[in-house]
C-alpha positions in Angstrom: -19.0 9.1 3.2 -18.3 5.4 3.1 -18.7 3.7 6.4 -18.6 0.2 7.9 -20.6 -0.3 11.1 -19.3 -2.9 13.5 -21.7 -5.2 15.3 -21.3 -3.1 18.4 -22.5 0.1 16.6 -26.0 1.2 17.6 -28.2 0.3 14.6 -30.1 3.5 15.0 -26.9 5.3 13.9 -26.7 3.1 10.8 -30.2 4.0 9.8 -29.8 7.7 10.5 -26.6 7.8 8.5 -28.3 6.1 5.5 -31.2 8.5 5.6 -28.6 11.3 5.6 -27.2 9.9 2.3 -24.1 8.1 3.6 -23.0 4.7 2.2 -23.1 2.5 5.3 -22.5 -1.3 5.4 -23.5 -2.9 8.6 -21.6 -6.0 9.8 -24.8 -7.2 11.6 -26.5 -7.5 8.2 -23.6 -9.2 6.4 -20.8 -10.8 8.3 -22.2 -11.2 11.8 -19.7 -12.8 14.2 -16.6 -11.9 12.2 -13.4 -11.4 14.3 -12.3 -7.9 15.0 -9.2 -8.2 12.8 -11.3 -9.3 9.9 -13.8 -6.4 10.3 -10.9 -4.0 10.5 -9.3 -5.4 7.4 -12.5 -5.1 5.6 -12.9 -1.5 6.5 -9.4 -0.8 5.1 -9.9 -2.9 2.0 -13.2 -1.2 1.2 -11.8 2.3 2.2 -14.5 2.8 4.8 -14.5 4.6 8.1 -15.2 2.0 10.8 -18.0 2.9 13.2 -17.7 1.0 16.5 -18.3 1.1 20.3 -15.4 -1.4 20.8 -12.2 0.1 22.0 -10.1 -2.7 20.5 -10.5 -1.2 17.0 -8.7 2.0 18.1 -5.7 0.0 19.2 -5.7 -1.9 15.8 -5.8 1.4 14.0 -2.9 2.9 15.9 -0.8 -0.2 15.3 -1.5 -0.3 11.6 -0.8 3.2 10.1 -4.2 4.1 8.5 -4.3 5.3 5.0 -6.1 8.5 4.0 -9.3 6.9 2.9 -10.2 5.0 6.1 -10.5 5.7 9.8 -12.1 4.6 13.0 -14.9 6.4 14.8 -15.1 5.1 18.4 -18.5 6.0 20.0 -18.5 6.2 23.8 -22.1 7.0 24.8 -23.7 6.5 28.2 -27.1 5.0 28.3 -28.8 8.3 29.4 -27.7 9.9 26.1 -28.5 7.1 23.7 -31.6 8.7 22.4 -29.6 11.6 20.9 -26.9 9.4 19.5 -28.0 8.9 15.9 -28.6 12.6 15.3 -25.3 13.5 17.0 -23.3 11.2 14.8 -25.0 12.5 11.6 -24.1 16.0 12.8 -20.5 15.0 13.4 -20.2 13.7 9.9 -21.8 16.8 8.4 -19.4 19.1 10.2 -16.2 17.1 10.5 -16.6 14.1 8.2 -13.3 14.6 6.3 -11.4 14.7 9.5 -12.3 11.1 10.2 -10.2 10.0 7.3 -6.8 8.7 8.4 -7.7 9.2 12.0 -9.0 7.5 15.2 -11.8 9.7 16.5 -13.4 9.2 19.9 -16.8 10.7 20.2 -18.6 11.3 23.5 -21.6 13.6 24.1 -19.3 16.1 25.7 -16.5 16.2 23.2 -14.8 14.7 20.1 -11.1 13.8 20.0 -9.3 13.5 16.7 -6.0 11.6 16.5 -4.5 11.5 13.0 -2.8 8.2 12.3 -1.3 8.8 8.9 1.0 11.7 8.4 0.2 13.4 11.7 0.5 13.2 15.4 -1.2 14.4 18.5 -4.7 14.7 19.8 -7.1 17.6 19.4 -10.4 17.8 21.3 -13.4 19.9 20.2 
């Protein structure tokens, strides 16, 4: 899967996803300090799912009608669960990766909510 990790994304997640074979571009490596709208536009232009811990990107996605090749994965992880975060996100992509396309997905250690933005409506938690 093609992913763009925002600066707010835990770098351990970036590394774990790369080891798992995913194509991950990290803003912190190339583009540090870019405004949110520019990062979001890049994810759409490059057809990448945006990985972030910044809630503003979910709002941008809802307002923009995502296409079927991009999406937003909003990670909400408390400090006590951070050690398990990289493996959890790799597992999410292995089991539900295609569901991230065209959706805003909110991941927490307790559940994952998928909200399709293009061609769908509603929220489903797992």
